[in-house]
C-alpha positions, 0 to 999 in steps of 0.5 A: 237590362244589361249594364250600359256600356259605351265606347264614346262619350254619352250625354245623359239628360235630366227630366228638367232638360238640363244636360250634364257634362259628358259621361265616359264609359268608366263612369257608366260601368261604375255608376250605372248597373241597370237602367231603371224603367221606373223613371221613364214616362209611361208611354216609353215604358210600354214600348220598352216592354214591347222590345222585351217581348221581341227579345224573348222571341229572338231567344226562342229563335236562337234556341231553334238555331242550336237545335239545328246545330245539334242535328248537324253535329249528329250528322257529321259525327257519322262522317268522323266515326270511320276515322275514329274507328281507324284511330282505335285500330291503330292505337290497339294494334288491331291494324298496322298503318301502311307506309303511306298512312305513316308519312308525316312531314314535321314542321318542328325546327328542332327536328329539321336542324338535327345534324346527320351525324347525331342521327347516325350516332343515335341509330348506332346506339339503338342498334347496340341496345337492341342487340344486347336486349332483344325485345318484341315491338310494342303492340299499337300505341301503349297507354295511349289514353292513360297518357292523355289522362295524366297529361291533362290537368282536368283529368289528372286531378281525378286520377289516382294511382290505383286507376292507372292499371285499369286505364291501360285497358282503355281502347277508345272513347266515343261520343254519341248524340241523341237521335232526332225527336229525342231530348237533346243529350250526348253520351260518352262511351269508354270502351275497355278490352277484357280485363281483371277489374270489371266485366263491362266492355263499355262504361257510359255517361249520359249528359242531358241538355236543355236548349230553350229559354227559361220562362222565369229568366228568358234573357239569360239564355246563351245556348244549350246547357247541361242540366243533368248527367247519369252514369252506369253500374260498374260490374266489378270483380270481387275485391277489385272495386277501386271506388271503395276501400276497406277499413278496420275499426276497433270497438270496445264493449261498454259493459264487458270491456272486450275489444273487437275489430270490425271492417267496413267499406268507405268511399275511395277517391277514384276516376271511376267515381265519374260514373256515379255522379251527383244527381241534380235536384229536381227542385234545384235545391242543392248544397254548395258542395254538390253544386260545385261537384256537379258543375265540375262534372258538366265541365269535364263531360263537355271537355271530353266531347269538345276537345279530348275525343276529336283531338286525342293524338294532339293531347297524347303528343302534348301539342294540344296542351301547348295550344291550351296554354297559349290560349290561357296566357292570352286571356291572362294578358288581356285580364292584366291589361284591363286591371292595369287600365283600371289602376291607371284610371284610379290614378288619374282620378286622384290627380284631378281636382275632386268635383261633385258629380251629379247622379243622372236622374234617369239612372239609379245605382243598384 
């Protein structure tokens, strides 16, 4: 049973029938971590067990709900795809958008309030530069996905300098959902143009999901969860594999005293290690570092699916980053407020005369 919480005052009664003084929510949160059914009469305990059986049935129905949500996602993904295909064509320069498709009315005040004379001056300066250094218009939107990678903290942490030239060849990222009747999963597809680094046109990462209550902990079910992931083999061109580096090491012969130099390959930090993930252990036994790495991988996969792919242009312009930062600030403010409330409560307790508070007999601190 979850920790008991209340909004108003609650009265808790001892078996002897004596009513204690009102117990407020803060006292409950600090003192009552779990209501122990062992203190209940046997007949009441039986009824609680019946409620738990009902709760398990609710969890099973909830699992079915999420399965249908997954089917809806798969259905609507086919409706989104033509728009995402057009996005890819605009980004790569395969198709040039029409004047009508390029119409966009910005609501940003700084653009609306820009004086006409400043605009004219900027246009004259641009014209002079173009005359001085003639150049071709760039094709599509250069470095579209690389810009997103470098802008999003979660992705930039994985990105190394030697990854950037490769990601300039990234044309599109897509998500594909598992077919009906198949185990729940989604696949991230990274589409690359022909390049001098590897032969693959598409790199894939499959995330396997589970949407059913755990038999041993059914009440912990909160919806689908990623349970494992599987990458792909990258067919690197010779000498172009950025996930390894070659080091030279000197070795001295113990007997003759001669020295020789040996070379060997060792792992190298790179975004492309994303396609060679840590495997989840079948028995669930993993060391702490592996568990952390895998959890981080799951979070990144989910972020690609839920945020990056559907809203790519807003991460390119930075608008989505502003939204994310605002959301983080709101969470932080709420956390600070709760912490401040706790501090105020502690101060109140110090000011009040200390009285012996009897522990309710039905409750036992865990």
